[in-house]
N, C-alpha and C positions, 0 to 999 in steps of 0.2 A: 201623128204625122199628117200633113196635108199635101195633096197633089194639086199644083196650080196649072197643070197642063204642060209643064216643062220639067219640073223637078219636085221631089219630096222635101218638105221643110218640117223641122221640129217645132212644136208649140209646147211651152211649159205647162204642166198641170200641177195642181196642189198635190202634196204628198203626205196625206194623213197616215198616221200610224208608223210602225217600224218598217212595214213593207206594204206596198199597194200595187194592185194589178188591175188593168182594164182589159176585159175579155171581148167586148162587143161595142159597137157604135152604130147609131142611126142618125141620119141627117133629115130633118124636116124642111129646113131652109138654111141659107148661109149663116144666119144668126140664131139658129135653134137646132142644136146638135146634142145628143145624149150619149154618154158612155156609162157602162156598168161593169162591175167586177167585185173585188174584195179588198179589204184593208186588214192588216194583222197588227195588233198592238205589241208592245214590248213584252207583255205577259203571255202572248200567244193567242189572245182572243181573236176570232175571225168574225168579221162583220161585212155585210154587203156594202157596196160602194156605188154611189150614183154621182156623176158629174155632168155639168151642163156648160155648153159653149154658147155665149151670147153675141158672138160676132167679134168680140174683142179679147175675151179671156175665158179660161175654164174656171169653174167653181164647184165645190162639193155641195150637193143638195141632200139634206137629211132624208133618210128613208125611215119606214116604220120597222124598227128592229123586233125580232122575235126571240123568245128564250132559246138559248143554246147557240145562237148565231146563224148566219146565212151567207150564201154565196150566190152571186148572179152571173150567169153565163151568157145571156142573150137579152137584147132589147129591140123593140119594134114600136112603130108609131103609126097610127091612123090619122092623127092630127096633132097640133100643138097641145091640145087638152086631152089627149088619149094616147098615152105612152105605156107600154107594158114591159116589165122586166121579169125574167124567170130564172130559176135555178133550184136551190134546195135549202132547207133549214135543217139544222142539227136538232134532232129530237132528243130529249134527255135519255141517256143510256148509251152504251158503247156501240158505235157503228150503225146508228139509226139515222138515216137521212130521208126526209120527206119532201115532196115537191113544194115549191114556193112560187107564188105569183103575186107581184105588186103592180099597182096601176097608178099612174100620174094623171091627175084630173085638171092640171093647169095650176094647182095650188099646192098639193102635197101628194106624197106616195102613201098608198093604203094597201094593206094585205087584202087580197081577194081570195076567198075560200076556193079550194080546189080539192076534189076527192083524192084520198090517199088509197093506194092499193091495200087490201087487207093483209094482215100477217099471214104467212111468215115472211113476206118480202120486207127487207130491212134497208135496202138502198134504192131509193126512188128519186130520180133526178130529172129535171127538165133542162134540156140543152139548147133548145131553139124556140123562137116565137115569131109569128107573123101576124100583123094586124091589117085587116082589110077595111074595117069601119068600126064605129063605136060598139056595134053589137055583133062583130064577126072577127074573132081572133082565134089563132091556132097555136098550140104548143106541142112540142115533141120531146121525148126523153126515153128513159129506160127504168126498169125496176128488176130487182133480183131478190 
């Protein structure tokens, strides 16, 4: 949805998978907007989803997929070449979720290593991210 100062308008997005959800959006400029979330295949596979608005339309931008699948809850940008997405990745095994951070460098998304809390914590999720500059970003979440 877009607010033009008077009313909200719908803008169509690609709809990959059987089900797709965008959970967060960040605007760098009117023609440089990112959205992140998930897409779910007909087989039930969950994968992170990244979309970009170029001023005319939304398009899906491939991310670096991790084994077990991933979910993105938040996105932030310090610049057009420094965008962060956070959430979790499913670690092999039942009920194991580990924090996930990916970074857009202007060309592609890349997994950025993040420390995982030691066992016995099994649910470790990042829910929010803020980016101040290329070398100053913050992420928050929970573990149990």
